[in-house]
N, CA, C and O atoms as a MOPAC input file, in Angstrom:
PM7 MOZYME 1SCF
protein

 N      0.81000 1    -1.13100 1     0.05400 1
 C     -0.00500 1    -0.00100 1     0.01300 1
 C      0.92600 1     1.23500 1    -0.01500 1
 O      1.95600 1     1.23000 1     0.66000 1
 N      0.58100 1     2.29800 1    -0.78700 1
 C      1.45000 1     3.43500 1    -0.78200 1
 C      1.34500 1     4.15800 1     0.54900 1
 O      0.31500 1     4.08800 1     1.21900 1
 N      2.37800 1     4.83200 1     0.92200 1
 C      2.47600 1     5.48900 1     2.27200 1
 C      1.40600 1     6.64500 1     2.26600 1
 O      1.01200 1     7.00900 1     3.37400 1
 N      0.92400 1     7.22200 1     1.22600 1
 C      0.02200 1     8.30000 1     1.27000 1
 C     -1.41000 1     7.86000 1     1.71700 1
 O     -2.22800 1     8.68500 1     2.12300 1
 N     -1.67300 1     6.54700 1     1.62600 1
 C     -3.01000 1     6.06600 1     2.06700 1
 C     -3.01700 1     5.62600 1     3.50600 1
 O     -3.98300 1     4.99500 1     3.93600 1
 N     -2.03700 1     5.91300 1     4.23800 1
 C     -2.01500 1     5.55400 1     5.63500 1
 C     -1.84800 1     6.88000 1     6.49500 1
 O     -1.01400 1     7.73600 1     6.20100 1
 N     -2.64000 1     6.97300 1     7.49300 1
 C     -2.52500 1     8.10300 1     8.39700 1
 C     -1.96100 1     7.54000 1     9.71400 1
 O     -2.53600 1     6.63700 1    10.32200 1
 N     -0.84400 1     8.09000 1    10.12000 1
 C     -0.16900 1     7.62000 1    11.28600 1
 C     -0.24700 1     8.65900 1    12.43200 1
 O      0.08500 1     9.82500 1    12.21700 1
 N     -0.68200 1     8.25100 1    13.64500 1
 C     -0.81300 1     9.14500 1    14.76200 1
 C     -0.23500 1     8.44400 1    16.01400 1
 O     -0.19300 1     7.21600 1    16.08400 1
 N      0.18900 1     9.21400 1    16.95400 1
 C      0.50000 1     8.66900 1    18.30100 1
 C     -0.51100 1     9.14700 1    19.24800 1
 O     -0.71300 1    10.35700 1    19.35200 1
 N     -1.18500 1     8.26100 1    19.97000 1
 C     -2.25100 1     8.63500 1    20.88200 1
 C     -1.90900 1     8.21800 1    22.27200 1
 O     -1.16900 1     7.26900 1    22.53000 1
 N     -2.53200 1     9.03700 1    23.21600 1
 C     -2.32600 1     8.66500 1    24.68500 1
 C     -3.69800 1     8.39100 1    25.26100 1
 O     -4.63300 1     9.16000 1    25.03600 1
 N     -3.82600 1     7.31000 1    25.99600 1
 C     -5.10500 1     6.86600 1    26.55500 1
 C     -4.93100 1     6.87500 1    28.13300 1
 O     -3.95000 1     6.35200 1    28.66300 1
 N     -5.87100 1     7.45800 1    28.80300 1
 C     -5.84400 1     7.58400 1    30.31600 1
 C     -4.56500 1     8.24700 1    30.76900 1
 O     -4.11000 1     7.88200 1    31.85300 1
 N     -3.92700 1     9.17100 1    30.08200 1
 C     -2.78600 1     9.97500 1    30.35600 1
 C     -1.54300 1     9.10400 1    30.65100 1
 O     -0.57800 1     9.64600 1    31.19000 1
 N     -1.50000 1     7.80200 1    30.33800 1
 C     -0.27700 1     7.16900 1    30.58400 1
 C      0.00300 1     5.90800 1    29.62500 1
 O      1.09500 1     5.34100 1    29.65800 1
 N     -0.94000 1     5.53200 1    28.84600 1
 C     -0.66100 1     4.44900 1    27.84900 1
 C     -0.55200 1     5.01500 1    26.42500 1
 O     -1.49800 1     5.60000 1    25.89800 1
 N      0.59000 1     4.83000 1    25.84000 1
 C      0.85500 1     5.41500 1    24.51900 1
 C      0.81600 1     4.34700 1    23.46000 1
 O      1.37700 1     3.26600 1    23.63500 1
 N      0.14200 1     4.65000 1    22.34200 1
 C     -0.02300 1     3.76800 1    21.22400 1
 C      0.24500 1     4.46100 1    19.93700 1
 O     -0.02300 1     5.65700 1    19.81700 1
 N      0.79200 1     3.72700 1    18.91500 1
 C      0.86600 1     4.13900 1    17.57200 1
 C     -0.38500 1     3.73900 1    16.90000 1
 O     -0.76800 1     2.57600 1    17.03100 1
 N     -1.06400 1     4.58400 1    16.19200 1
 C     -2.25800 1     4.28300 1    15.48800 1
 C     -2.06600 1     4.49200 1    14.01800 1
 O     -1.64700 1     5.58400 1    13.63400 1
 N     -2.33400 1     3.54500 1    13.16900 1
 C     -2.30500 1     3.59800 1    11.78500 1
 C     -3.78600 1     3.47900 1    11.19300 1
 O     -4.46200 1     2.47500 1    11.41800 1
 N     -4.22800 1     4.47200 1    10.48200 1
 C     -5.58300 1     4.47000 1     9.91000 1
 C     -5.47700 1     4.30300 1     8.41400 1
 O     -4.70600 1     4.97900 1     7.73300 1
 N     -6.30500 1     3.35000 1     7.91400 1
 C     -6.21400 1     3.07500 1     6.49800 1
 C     -7.64800 1     3.54700 1     5.89700 1
 O     -8.62400 1     2.79800 1     5.91700 1
 N     -7.68000 1     4.82400 1     5.37700 1
 C     -9.01000 1     5.42200 1     4.99800 1
 C     -9.65200 1     4.65600 1     3.86400 1
 O    -10.88000 1     4.61800 1     3.80000 1
 N     -8.91000 1     4.05000 1     2.97300 1
 C     -9.58800 1     3.35600 1     1.82700 1
 C    -10.25000 1     2.13000 1     2.27500 1
 O    -11.27300 1     1.74000 1     1.71200 1
 N     -9.68300 1     1.45400 1     3.33000 1
 C    -10.29700 1     0.21500 1     3.89800 1
 C    -11.31900 1     0.47900 1     5.03300 1
 O    -12.09500 1    -0.39300 1     5.42300 1
 N    -11.27600 1     1.67600 1     5.51600 1
 C    -12.01200 1     2.03700 1     6.73700 1
 C    -11.60200 1     1.09000 1     7.85000 1
 O    -12.43900 1     0.47000 1     8.50700 1
 N    -10.37200 1     0.99900 1     8.03400 1
 C     -9.78600 1     0.12300 1     9.11100 1
 C     -8.59600 1     0.76000 1     9.76500 1
 O     -8.06700 1     1.74900 1     9.25800 1
 N     -8.15700 1     0.21500 1    10.88800 1
 C     -7.02100 1     0.69800 1    11.57900 1
 C     -6.28800 1    -0.37800 1    12.36800 1
 O     -6.82900 1    -1.45300 1    12.62800 1
 N     -5.07500 1    -0.08000 1    12.73600 1
 C     -4.23400 1    -0.92800 1    13.51600 1
 C     -3.68600 1    -0.08800 1    14.62900 1
 O     -3.41100 1     1.10300 1    14.47900 1
 N     -3.53300 1    -0.76200 1    15.77600 1
 C     -3.04500 1    -0.06700 1    16.94400 1
 C     -1.83700 1    -0.85100 1    17.49900 1
 O     -1.90800 1    -2.06800 1    17.67000 1
 N     -0.70500 1    -0.12100 1    17.78300 1
 C      0.46600 1    -0.74000 1    18.23300 1
 C      0.89500 1    -0.07900 1    19.58400 1
 O      1.12900 1     1.12800 1    19.64500 1
 N      0.99100 1    -0.92900 1    20.68600 1
 C      1.27600 1    -0.39500 1    21.95500 1
 C      2.87000 1    -0.05400 1    21.97900 1
 O      3.68200 1    -0.72700 1    21.34500 1
 N      3.20100 1     0.99700 1    22.73200 1
 C      4.59000 1     1.48100 1    22.83900 1
 C      5.36200 1     0.65900 1    23.85500 1
 O      6.57900 1     0.51700 1    23.73200 1
 N      4.65100 1     0.08800 1    24.90100 1
 C      5.38800 1    -0.69500 1    25.93900 1
 C      4.47300 1    -1.77800 1    26.44800 1
 O      3.30000 1    -1.84500 1    26.07900 1
 N      5.01500 1    -2.62900 1    27.30100 1
 C      4.33800 1    -3.72200 1    27.89300 1
 C      3.00800 1    -3.28100 1    28.65000 1
 O      1.98100 1    -3.93300 1    28.45600 1
 N      3.00900 1    -2.24700 1    29.46100 1
 C      1.82200 1    -1.80500 1    30.18200 1
 C      0.73500 1    -1.38700 1    29.21900 1
 O     -0.44100 1    -1.66900 1    29.44800 1
 N      1.11800 1    -0.70600 1    28.12700 1
 C      0.09400 1    -0.36600 1    27.12300 1
 C     -0.52200 1    -1.60000 1    26.48600 1
 O     -1.72400 1    -1.64600 1    26.22200 1
 N      0.30300 1    -2.58400 1    26.24600 1
 C     -0.16600 1    -3.85400 1    25.63900 1
 C     -1.19800 1    -4.54100 1    26.62100 1
 O     -2.25200 1    -5.00900 1    26.18800 1
 N     -0.86900 1    -4.58300 1    27.91400 1
 C     -1.71700 1    -5.16100 1    28.84300 1
 C     -3.05600 1    -4.40400 1    28.93300 1
 O     -4.11400 1    -5.01600 1    29.07100 1
 N     -2.99400 1    -3.10900 1    28.85700 1
 C     -4.14500 1    -2.25400 1    28.95500 1
 C     -5.02500 1    -2.43600 1    27.69800 1
 O     -6.25100 1    -2.42100 1    27.80700 1
 N     -4.43000 1    -2.60200 1    26.54000 1
 C     -5.10400 1    -2.88400 1    25.26400 1
 C     -5.86200 1    -4.29700 1    25.32300 1
 O     -6.98700 1    -4.47400 1    24.85600 1
 N     -5.14700 1    -5.20300 1    25.91500 1
 C     -5.76600 1    -6.60500 1    26.02500 1
 C     -6.91500 1    -6.58300 1    26.95200 1
 O     -7.92100 1    -7.24000 1    26.68400 1
 N     -6.82800 1    -5.83100 1    28.08100 1
 C     -7.90900 1    -5.86000 1    29.10100 1
 C     -9.06900 1    -4.96900 1    28.68100 1
 O    -10.20300 1    -5.25800 1    29.06300 1
 N     -8.86000 1    -3.94700 1    27.95100 1
 C     -9.81000 1    -2.95400 1    27.58400 1
 C    -10.08500 1    -2.80700 1    26.06800 1
 O    -10.15800 1    -1.69800 1    25.54000 1
 N    -10.22900 1    -3.93300 1    25.40700 1
 C    -10.28800 1    -3.92400 1    23.97600 1
 C    -11.56200 1    -3.14700 1    23.48400 1
 O    -11.41000 1    -2.30300 1    22.60100 1
 N    -12.69600 1    -3.36400 1    23.96100 1
 C    -13.93500 1    -2.71500 1    23.64300 1
 C    -13.85800 1    -1.20600 1    23.84600 1
 O    -14.22000 1    -0.41300 1    22.97700 1
 N    -13.32600 1    -0.81100 1    25.14000 1
 C    -13.27900 1     0.56700 1    25.40000 1
 C    -12.31200 1     1.28900 1    24.40500 1
 O    -12.57900 1     2.39500 1    23.93500 1
 N    -11.17500 1     0.59600 1    24.11400 1
 C    -10.22600 1     1.24800 1    23.21800 1
 C    -10.71000 1     1.29600 1    21.86100 1
 O    -10.45400 1     2.30000 1    21.19700 1
 N    -11.38200 1     0.33800 1    21.34900 1
 C    -11.97900 1     0.35900 1    19.94300 1
 C    -12.98700 1     1.48800 1    19.78100 1
 O    -13.00800 1     2.17900 1    18.76200 1
 N    -13.82900 1     1.66600 1    20.80800 1
 C    -14.88700 1     2.72400 1    20.85700 1
 C    -14.16200 1     4.07200 1    20.83300 1
 O    -14.53000 1     4.96300 1    20.06700 1
 N    -13.15100 1     4.21800 1    21.65500 1
 C    -12.40500 1     5.55000 1    21.66900 1
 C    -11.79300 1     5.87300 1    20.35900 1
 O    -11.85100 1     7.02200 1    19.92200 1
 N    -11.19400 1     4.88800 1    19.69100 1
 C    -10.51700 1     5.11800 1    18.46600 1
 C    -11.50700 1     5.48600 1    17.35100 1
 O    -11.27200 1     6.37700 1    16.53400 1
 N    -12.63600 1     4.74200 1    17.36700 1
 C    -13.68200 1     5.00700 1    16.36600 1
 C    -14.23600 1     6.43300 1    16.55500 1
 O    -14.37600 1     7.18900 1    15.59400 1
 N    -14.53600 1     6.76800 1    17.77300 1
 C    -15.17000 1     8.07700 1    18.04700 1
 C    -14.27100 1     9.21900 1    17.91400 1
 O    -14.68300 1    10.25600 1    17.39400 1
 N    -13.00900 1     9.10300 1    18.36800 1
 C    -12.14000 1    10.23700 1    18.29200 1
 C    -11.20100 1    10.36800 1    17.07500 1
 O    -10.77600 1    11.46100 1    16.70000 1
 N    -10.90000 1     9.20200 1    16.47900 1
 C     -9.86600 1     9.36600 1    15.40300 1
 C    -10.23500 1     8.87300 1    14.07600 1
 O     -9.67300 1     9.35500 1    13.09200 1
 N    -11.13600 1     7.94600 1    13.94500 1
 C    -11.41700 1     7.36900 1    12.67300 1
 C    -12.66300 1     8.04700 1    12.00400 1
 O    -12.53600 1     8.57200 1    10.89800 1
 N    -13.77700 1     8.04300 1    12.61300 1
 C    -14.92500 1     8.54600 1    11.94100 1
 C    -15.20300 1    10.03200 1    12.20900 1
 O    -14.84300 1    10.51500 1    13.28300 1
 N    -15.81200 1    10.76200 1    11.30800 1
 C    -16.09800 1    12.15800 1    11.46100 1
 C    -17.18300 1    12.36600 1    12.57100 1
 O    -18.15000 1    11.61300 1    12.68500 1
 N    -16.95700 1    13.40400 1    13.35200 1
 C    -18.00800 1    13.75300 1    14.29100 1
 C    -19.16800 1    14.43000 1    13.66300 1
 O    -18.97700 1    15.24600 1    12.76200 1
 N    -20.32800 1    14.14800 1    14.07400 1
 C    -21.54000 1    14.82100 1    13.60500 1
 C    -21.74900 1    16.18400 1    14.15700 1
 O    -21.53500 1    16.40000 1    15.35000 1
 N    -22.14900 1    17.09600 1    13.36500 1
 C    -22.54400 1    18.42500 1    13.85400 1
 C    -23.94000 1    18.48000 1    14.26200 1
 O    -24.83600 1    18.36200 1    13.42600 1
 N    -24.18900 1    18.66300 1    15.57700 1
 C    -25.59900 1    18.63000 1    16.08600 1
 C    -26.45100 1    19.80500 1    15.48100 1
 O    -27.68100 1    19.78800 1    15.53800 1
 N    -25.77400 1    20.77700 1    14.92600 1
 C    -26.64300 1    21.95700 1    14.45300 1
 C    -26.70500 1    21.87000 1    12.98100 1
 O    -27.22500 1    22.79700 1    12.36000 1
 N    -26.23400 1    20.86600 1    12.37700 1
 C    -26.25300 1    20.78700 1    10.89400 1
 C    -27.73800 1    20.46100 1    10.44800 1
 O    -28.46900 1    19.71900 1    11.10500 1
 N    -28.09800 1    21.05700 1     9.32200 1
 C    -29.45700 1    20.86600 1     8.79500 1
 C    -29.46400 1    19.71100 1     7.86600 1
 O    -28.98700 1    19.83500 1     6.73800 1
 N    -30.00200 1    18.54100 1     8.29400 1
 C    -30.00800 1    17.33700 1     7.40300 1
 C    -31.36700 1    17.09200 1     6.73200 1
 O    -31.56400 1    16.04200 1     6.12000 1
 N    -32.25100 1    17.98800 1     6.82900 1
 C    -33.58000 1    17.83300 1     6.04800 1
 C    -33.33800 1    18.16500 1     4.62100 1
 O    -32.50400 1    18.99600 1     4.26300 1
 N    -34.14600 1    17.44000 1     3.77100 1
 C    -34.02600 1    17.56100 1     2.35400 1
 C    -35.23000 1    18.36100 1     1.84900 1
 O    -35.35200 1    18.60000 1     0.64800 1

């Protein structure tokens, strides 16, 4: 895959667990890589919470509550 189709970010969760996040926009998918052993244990124990956080904050666009969606 060309490098331009990957978005790379470093994210911090709960102010102490650091992860590398790679987002693949064409596939609407992502991979997360922990920086240390403690981050890996956190990711293993909190998989659902971490997935929701990544989807809400980094992958999908946030909805504007004031946007007019009527046709």
